[in-house]
C-alpha atoms as one frame of an Amber mdcrd trajectory, in Angstrom:
protein
 101.545 119.155  95.841 101.073 115.513  94.580  99.838 114.780  91.126  97.521
 111.885  89.933 100.736 110.222  88.465 102.622 110.373  91.679  99.757 108.420
  93.237  99.690 105.964  90.367 103.410 105.479  90.265 103.268 105.052  94.094
 103.396 106.745  97.286 104.311 105.629 100.723 101.923 107.474 102.996 102.490
 107.591 106.694  99.442 108.100 108.637  98.860 108.111 112.465  95.777 105.810
 112.849  93.278 107.413 115.406  91.570 105.345 118.282  88.738 103.361 117.326
  89.380 103.384 113.433  90.261  99.817 111.575  93.145  99.964 109.307  90.870
  99.081 106.649  88.693 102.283 107.319  91.687 104.271 106.905  92.568 102.970
 103.543  88.765 103.585 102.401  88.954 106.983 103.462  92.032 107.888 101.796
  91.230 106.078  98.679  87.951 107.956  98.357  89.537 111.348  98.594  92.336
 110.459  96.348  89.846 109.233  93.955  87.577 112.118  94.274  90.462 114.628
  93.889  91.700 113.449  90.654  88.358 112.247  89.307  89.522 108.534  89.268
  87.531 105.528  88.851  89.897 103.257  90.622  93.446 103.491  92.325  94.879
 100.903  94.390  95.512 101.666  97.990  96.489  99.198 100.762  98.101  99.300
 104.195 101.169  97.199 105.398 100.475  96.008 108.635  96.792  95.961 110.620
  96.611  98.077 113.656  93.697  96.919 116.006  90.922  99.541 116.417  91.716
 100.492 119.825  95.460 100.777 118.962  96.799 104.171 117.577  99.985 105.277
 115.736 101.965 104.493 112.610 100.226 103.086 109.455 102.050 102.637 106.238
  99.703 103.151 103.406 100.526 102.486  99.766  99.474 103.453  96.703  99.367
 102.626  92.941 102.482 100.536  92.017 103.865 100.739  95.526 101.127  98.563
  96.781 103.589  95.572  95.546 105.855  96.738  98.223 103.447  96.002 100.927
 104.728  92.604 102.098 108.600  94.148 102.119 107.327  96.814 104.782 104.926
  94.290 106.499 108.003  92.229 107.288 110.069  94.750 108.895 110.399  95.097
 112.740 108.105  97.070 114.600 108.236  99.253 117.808 105.051  99.702 120.135
 104.663 101.504 123.447 101.615 100.891 125.625  99.979  99.929 128.670  99.012
  96.517 130.537  96.709  96.243 133.113  97.188  93.545 135.776  94.666  91.526
 137.712  92.110  91.160 134.962  91.539  89.081 131.506  89.421  89.952 128.823
  88.343  87.372 125.933  89.827  89.799 123.382  93.004  90.340 125.460  92.211
  94.160 125.249  89.289  96.585 126.238  87.379  95.406 122.952  85.528  92.984
 125.385  84.454  93.074 128.677  86.471  91.652 131.702  85.763  87.886 132.112
  87.973  86.883 134.999  89.650  88.746 137.715  93.110  87.638 139.732  95.316
  88.661 142.824  98.003  91.214 142.379  99.141  91.261 145.899 102.181  89.151
 145.239 103.255  91.123 142.373 106.363  93.518 143.031 108.614  95.716 140.702
 111.403  93.136 141.157 108.931  90.230 139.867 107.736  92.436 136.853 111.204
  93.260 135.550 112.585  89.613 136.019 109.628  88.424 134.478 109.857  90.749
 131.218 113.258  89.074 130.695 111.852  85.783 130.084 109.809  87.297 127.122
 112.929  88.419 125.292 114.133  86.322 122.264 112.748  83.776 119.900 109.434
  82.839 121.443 106.144  80.930 120.308 103.001  82.934 120.932  99.394  82.113
 120.299  97.358  84.720 118.417  94.072  86.087 120.203  90.998  84.176 119.168
  89.769  87.864 118.453  92.115  88.248 115.449  91.774  88.702 111.622  93.523
  85.451 111.128  91.398  82.893 108.978  90.854  79.477 109.766  88.594  77.312
 107.327  88.026  80.514 105.286  86.519  82.310 108.256  87.983  85.254 110.251
  88.890  84.034 113.984  86.924  87.029 115.436  83.837  85.842 113.554  84.233
  82.630 114.895  84.626  84.034 118.524  81.753  86.390 118.141  79.585  83.115
 117.439  80.638  81.798 120.626  82.689  79.107 118.774  86.195  77.978 120.090
  88.837  76.680 117.954  92.472  75.475 118.244  94.793  78.225 117.205  98.353
  77.234 116.377 101.469  78.892 118.087 103.519  80.962 115.817 107.184  81.828
 115.949 107.991  85.373 116.878 110.958  87.392 118.059 110.802  90.057 120.815
 114.025  91.948 120.643 113.123  94.409 123.475 110.577  94.277 126.005 111.311
  97.156 128.548 109.243  98.241 131.143 109.163 101.908 131.367 106.814 102.713
 134.420 105.092 100.673 137.195 101.933 102.033 138.681 100.193  98.988 139.817
  97.746  97.608 138.507  99.160  99.458 135.384 102.591  98.881 133.768 103.787
 101.150 130.846 106.129  99.248 128.474 108.087  99.447 125.043 108.369  96.561
 122.649 110.509  95.731 119.628 109.538  92.812 117.884 109.069  90.835 114.736
 105.983  90.813 111.937 103.215  88.523 113.275 103.665  89.552 117.143 100.517
  90.214 118.993 100.919  92.714 121.786  97.668  91.649 123.105  98.877  88.089
 123.516 102.042  89.439 125.087 100.013  91.268 127.686  97.855  87.941 128.351
 100.751  85.729 128.453 102.671  88.130 130.647  99.708  88.151 133.149  99.897
  84.417 133.201 103.699  84.447 133.812 103.009  86.606 136.840 100.745  84.202
 138.273  97.874  86.671 137.565  96.047  87.905 134.798  96.422  90.806 132.697
  94.861  92.514 129.626  96.316  95.326 126.960  94.741  98.726 127.931  96.473
 100.999 125.365  98.717 100.504 122.273 100.594 102.806 120.361 102.780 101.987
 117.171 105.929 104.360 117.068 108.029 102.396 114.242 107.960  99.967 111.412
 111.533  99.523 110.094 112.972 103.060 109.629 109.703 104.732 109.462 108.635
 106.658 112.517 105.215 108.011 113.808 106.887 111.513 114.109 107.177 111.794
 110.623 103.248 110.631 110.000 100.132 112.790 109.625  96.702 112.735 110.633
  93.908 111.800 108.292  92.476 115.123 108.205  96.085 116.565 107.726  96.649
 114.246 104.532  93.286 115.203 103.126  94.129 118.751 103.444  97.426 118.215
 101.699  95.401 116.883  98.678
């Protein structure tokens, strides 16, 4: 059983983020329960790397003095598994927004998928989605997107060390990716669709690793609350 001093001195909590929760909501929920349990006015709690609401999986939460380590954890390599749906795009590059265009997939073969995937391994330049939490002129990009405003988003340098196609059941492709900090898997899905002379969007995503931390070692929110 953890004590109040344990949480103040610093804990690394591995949480399996549920579908449709924002990373911020997870942090708020845990902070509230820690404060309630130990009758605290305040305690520092933060996460090391955002997961989109429609993604599940590993979220590193730091408490107390360990919030200073957030940048260190954020910078580590990450692993994801997920699903890309070919033949249609969405403005957010995932299922958060409605399909805005459809494309032919009749020319797409397993051979083309495997050979195209190889082109996405290495040091690349990637454009983040307009529906993202990045800031431009003090405003979140998704706020601009929801207002119908377009803005030029700069390319960013990323590294993808693994892009493995694990199953093909067209129009759905299952994959595993190992990548650097700052990689948007939604953008990867969108760019992959374009590279196949079609369109695509991310239809499922789960983060399985951050550095040496694994999702198998994480716990659900309710499980953590019960452990308090």
